[in-house]
C-alpha positions in Angstrom: -4.7 -18.7 -7.9 -3.6 -15.2 -9.2 0.4 -14.2 -8.9 1.9 -11.2 -6.8 2.8 -9.8 -9.9 -0.9 -9.8 -10.8 -2.0 -8.6 -7.6 0.5 -5.7 -8.4 -1.1 -4.4 -11.2 -4.6 -4.5 -9.7 -2.4 -1.9 -6.9 -0.9 -0.3 -9.8 -4.0 0.2 -11.1 -4.9 2.5 -7.9 -1.7 4.2 -8.2 -2.5 5.8 -11.4 -6.0 6.8 -10.0 -4.2 8.9 -7.6 -1.7 10.0 -9.9 -5.0 11.3 -12.4 -6.1 13.7 -9.3 -2.4 14.5 -8.6 -2.1 12.9 -5.8 0.8 10.6 -5.0 0.8 7.7 -7.3 0.6 5.5 -4.4 -2.3 2.4 -4.5 -3.2 -0.5 -2.3 -5.4 -3.5 -2.5 -6.2 -6.4 -0.4 -6.7 -10.0 -0.7 -8.3 -12.6 1.2 -8.1 -16.3 0.2 -7.6 -15.1 -3.0 -10.5 -12.4 -3.5 -9.4 -8.7 -3.5 -11.5 -7.1 -0.7 -10.8 -3.4 -0.3 -9.2 -0.7 -3.3 -7.3 2.5 -2.0 -4.6 4.8 -2.9 -4.2 8.2 -1.4 -6.6 10.4 -1.0 -4.4 13.4 1.8 -4.7 16.1 -1.3 -8.4 15.4 -1.8 -9.3 15.1 1.7 -7.0 17.3 3.1 -6.0 14.4 6.2 -2.5 13.6 6.2 -2.7 9.8 7.0 -5.6 9.8 4.8 -2.2 7.4 2.8 -3.4 4.3 0.6 -2.5 1.2 3.1 -5.1 3.2 5.3 -8.1 4.1 3.1 -7.2 -0.4 1.9 -7.2 -1.1 5.5 -10.2 0.3 6.9 -12.0 -0.5 3.5 -10.6 -4.3 4.5 -12.1 -4.3 7.8 -15.1 -3.0 7.2 -16.0 -5.8 4.8 -14.9 -7.8 6.9 -16.7 -7.0 10.2 -14.0 -7.3 12.2 -10.8 -4.7 12.5 -7.7 -7.9 12.1 -6.8 -8.8 8.5 -4.9 -12.0 10.3 -5.8 -13.8 6.7 -4.9 -11.2 4.9 -2.2 -9.3 2.4 -1.8 -6.3 1.3 -0.4 -5.5 -2.0 1.5 -1.4 -2.1 2.9 -0.1 -5.0 5.8 1.8 -2.3 7.3 -0.1 0.9 4.7 1.8 3.7 5.8 4.6 6.0 6.2 4.3 9.7 2.5 5.3 10.7 0.9 2.6 7.9 3.3 0.2 8.8 1.9 1.1 11.8 -1.7 0.5 11.6 -0.8 -2.7 10.0 1.3 -3.9 12.8 -1.8 -3.0 14.9 -4.6 -4.5 11.4 -2.4 -7.6 12.4 -2.0 -8.5 8.1 -0.3 -11.8 7.5 2.3 -10.4 4.7 2.9 -6.9 3.3 3.5 -7.4 -0.9 5.0 -3.9 -2.0 7.3 -2.6 -4.9 8.9 0.1 -4.6 11.5 1.0 -1.3 10.5 4.4 0.0 14.5 5.6 0.7 13.2 8.8 2.5 10.3 7.5 4.3 9.6 3.9 4.8 9.5 2.3 8.0 12.4 -0.3 6.9 14.3 3.3 7.0 13.6 3.5 10.8 13.1 -0.3 12.4 11.2 -3.4 11.0 10.6 -4.6 14.6 7.4 -2.3 14.4 5.4 -4.9 11.8 3.4 -7.5 13.5 5.5 -9.8 15.0 3.3 -13.0 12.2 3.4 -10.6 9.5 6.1 -11.6 6.5 7.3 -8.9 3.6 8.6 -9.3 -0.1 8.8 -6.3 -1.3 10.4 -5.5 -5.6 7.2 -7.2 -7.2 7.5 -4.7 -10.2 9.2 -2.9 -8.7 10.5 -0.6 -11.8 6.8 -0.6 -12.4 6.7 1.0 -9.7 9.4 3.5 -9.5 8.7 5.0 -13.5 5.2 6.2 -12.0 6.5 7.4 -9.1 9.4 9.5 -10.8 7.0 10.5 -13.5 4.9 11.7 -11.2 7.5 13.8 -9.0 9.4 15.5 -12.3 5.6 16.4 -13.4 5.4 18.6 -10.1 8.8 20.1 -10.7 7.8 21.2 -14.7 
């Protein structure tokens, strides 16, 4: 059985792919019954689409894999706290569990309301937090050069 840290390493690999594409480095994976069923990273610049966040891409891929819109038996691992848009989508998808690494102190859903999530969704935060924070800081430092 994999640990949260092991699954978060997969999400970090997705975030690194985003970094390489000059996208904000956020990665996500969806796990169902101990198996990774979806992998995604930010594609907002690539697709010229403000909704193309890692979580949104992962929700779509997971729903397609499962053949249904609900992710009620799934856990999503995300390198950064979901924004309010993504938290709303995760609520609509009825995801069982959200695990994230770094807090988003400016745009994270928790700055607005914890009630946006589905009532049965549980949240675990701070998994590989330092690694997730370092990647974001590197990206934005590079942008300021």
